[in-house]
N, C-alpha and C positions, 0 to 999 in steps of 0.2 A: 504494500500500500504506500503510495507516494504521498509524502507530506507537502502541504502547500508552503511555498517559501515565505518566510516571515517578512512582512513589509511594514515598517514603522509608520504610524500615522503622522499627519502634519503637526499635530499637537506635540507628539513626542519629539519630533525633529526640532520644533521651535524651542521646547524646553531644554533640549540638549545643547542647542546653540547658545541659549541664554546662560546656561551653566558654564560653558566654556568662556563666554564673554565676561561673566562675573569673576571667574578664576583669573583671567588675564588682568582685569581691573585691580583685583586684590594684589596680584604679583607686581604689577607696575607701581602701585602705591607703596607697598612695603619696601621695594628695592629703590624707590625714588626715580625710576626711569621716567615716569609721568606723574605729575601731581594734579590730581583731579579737583582738589579743594584748595582754596586760597590759604586756609589755616595751616596746611602742610608747609607752605612757603614761609609763613610767619614763624612756625616752630623751628624751621631750619635756620632762619636769621637769628632767633633767640639763642639757639645752640651755638651758632657761629661766633656770637659776641658774648657768650657765657652769661646768659640771663637764666637764673635758676627758677624753676616752676613758673613759667610765664603764664599770665592770665590776661585775656583780652578784656580791656576796659571799655573801649569804644571802637566802633567800626564806622567809617564814613567815606564818602566819595568826593573827590576833588579833581575834576577834569580840566583844570586850568592849563595844563601842558599837554601837547599831543601824546607824549609818552605815558601819561597817566589816565587817558580816556578809557583804557581797558584795564584799569587797575583799582585796587581797593586799599584804603589807608586804615591802619590799625594803631591804636594806642594800647600799649602792652605794659603791664606791671609785673615785677618779679620779686624775689626775695631781697635782692640787694641792688637792683637796677631796674630802670624802665626804658622803654624805647618807643619811638614813633617810626613806623615802617610802612613800606608800600609793597604790596604783592601784585606784580604784573602778570598778564596772561599772554601766552603764545601758543598757537594751535599745535606746534610740534612738540613742545615740552610741558605744556600745562602751565600751572601757576609757578612763578619763580620770584627770587629776591630782586626787587627793582631798586630799592634804596632804603636806608635806615639811619636813625640818629639815636644815640644812647646817652642816658643820664644816670650817673651813679647815685645811689640812695643809702649806702651803708654807713655813712659817716655820722649819723645821728642828727643831722641838721633838720630844722623845722620846715625848710623849703628845699625842694629839688626841682631842677628844670633843665631844659635844653631847647635848642632851636634847630629845626630841620629846614634846610634851604635846598631847593632844586631848581635848576635853570635849564632851559632848552631854547637855543636861538636867542631871540630878544625877549622871551617871556621868563617869568620867575615866580615861584611860589615859596612862601615862608610861613612856617607854623611854630608857635610857642607851645610847649607842653610841659607839664610838671605835676607835682603833688604837694599838698599843704598838710603838714603833720602836727600843727599846733592849733588848738581850738580858739585861742585868743586872737589869732589873726583874722581880721574882719575885712581888711582892704588890702589890695595888692597893686603895686606899680612896677613897671618895667623901666629901668633907667639906663641910658647909654651915655658914657663919658667919651667924648671925642677929643683926641690929642693929636696935634700936628707938630712936626719938627719946628722948633724955635717959635712956636705960637702958643698963646695961652689956650688951655683947653676949656671946654664947656660941657654941661650936662643937659640932656633932654629926658623928659619923663612922660610916660603914658600910663593912664589908669587902665587896669584890666577890668572890663565890664563884668558884672555879676553873672550875666548869662553865659560867660565863658568859663565859669567855675561850677562844677557839678559834683554831686556825691554818688559814689557807687561802692557797694560792699563796705560801708562804714568809713570810707576814705574820701577826701576831697581832691579833685583833680582839676588841672588847668588845661584847656585846649582852645587856642586862640589863633586865628589867621592874622598874620601881620602884613601891613602895607607900608614897608619902610625901605627906602633906597640906601644902599651902601651901609647896611647895618653892621657889617663886620669888616670895615676897612682896617688896614694895618694900624695898630695903636689904640683902637677902640676897645672898651670893656663894657660889658652889659651885666647888670645886676637885677635880680628879682627881689623885691623888698616887701615885707609883710608888716602891716600896721594894726594896732588895736583900734577899736571903735572910737577911742579918744585921740587917735593920731600918733601914738607912740610907736616907734620902730621895735618890732619883736625880733626880726631876723632879716639879714641881708645876705643873699647868696649869689656869687658870681656864676653865670651860666655860660656854657660853651655851645658852639654851633657845629653842625656837621653839614657840609655842602656837597651837593652832587651836580654834575653837569652832564647833560645828555646831548649828543649830536642831533642835528636836525633843525 
């Protein structure tokens, strides 16, 4: 008696193909061949600059530059440092590390901050980010001291609006887009200063910038 040859149904074929596809996706994700999720690029950047136990605080979009129009911005906090980073997307490799800026937080200061600057052609984007670890701080300013050779220096100050300070997980964070030309010229210093409600200075912290330049 001849048995009829087994012929898999379309449903079985489709399920088998989906299984193989899922296996390939898992393999590519685990090995880093292709990053299907932007958070994979974020964790890679955190590991690259040694941020322990990174936690995403805020995710936002800023397409001011052509290179960031297919990218996601992340404010990330860790055990002893925080960063503002950009995960870009490319069809061939998935999500990848586009740019980042890091601010150390391990020194016990009440204020931590950094500035992320990215330029492409004649366009530029600049973000201030940081954390406030003292409850007595009720007002914040950003101050820039400009010094030129053989010339008397001067200081400029900007108030940080309350809408650019937010609370997440019991901590207060700063995330503010800056519109300042030549913020980091040679000789300039920038400080983040916290005040009480009565106007007394609680803490002043010098902050550093990380600049990126993209061709195009």
